C-alpha positions in Angstrom: 100.5 89.7 94.6 96.9 88.9 95.0 94.3 91.1 96.7 93.4 88.0 98.7 96.7 88.0 100.5 96.6 91.7 101.2 93.0 91.3 102.5 94.1 88.3 104.7 97.1 90.3 106.1 94.8 93.3 106.8 92.4 91.0 108.7 95.3 89.5 110.7 96.5 93.0 111.8 93.1 93.8 113.2 91.2 95.1 110.2 91.1 98.5 108.5 89.8 100.2 111.7 93.0 99.1 113.6 95.4 100.6 110.9 96.6 104.1 111.5 99.2 104.0 108.7 100.9 101.4 106.6 103.9 101.8 104.3 106.4 99.5 102.6 110.1 99.5 103.5 112.1 97.2 101.2 111.0 93.8 102.6 108.7 94.9 105.3 105.4 96.5 105.9 105.7 99.2 108.6 102.4 99.6 110.3 101.1 101.9 113.0 98.1 100.3 114.7 95.6 101.4 117.3 95.7 98.2 119.3 98.8 95.8 118.8 96.9 93.2 120.8 94.6 92.6 117.8 97.5 91.4 115.7 97.2 87.6 115.0 100.8 86.5 114.6 100.0 82.8 113.9 97.6 83.9 111.1 100.3 86.1 109.6 102.8 83.2 109.8 100.3 80.9 108.1 100.2 83.5 105.2 103.9 83.2 104.7 105.1 86.2 106.7 108.7 85.7 107.7 108.5 87.7 111.0 106.6 90.2 113.1 108.5 92.9 115.1 106.7 95.0 117.6 107.5 98.2 119.4 104.4 99.7 121.1 101.9 100.6 118.4 104.5 100.2 115.6 104.7 96.8 113.9 107.0 95.7 111.2 105.8 92.7 109.2 108.5 91.0 107.2 106.9 89.9 103.9 109.8 89.8 101.5 110.3 91.6 98.2 106.6 92.0 97.5 106.3 94.6 100.3 105.5 97.5 97.9 102.8 95.6 96.1 101.2 94.2 99.3 101.2 97.7 100.9 99.6 99.2 97.8 96.9 96.5 97.8 96.2 97.0 101.5 96.0 100.8 101.0 93.4 100.1 98.3 91.4 98.1 100.9 91.5 100.9 103.6 
């Protein structure tokens, strides 16, 4: 997975300042964000994300089997 996709996902979830925590879970990125209103779902879908599930400040982004790699790449960007 390219750093470009990880960077684009990070931007679509409000940037590094909005991320409290991010971790992979099989096919999803589990994120805790400061402001869920900053998440750009249309941008995430344009990047090939399969779904976005929200519960308060917790967000799950369904990315498929590359979740571990994407999470690692995003951690490198934080």
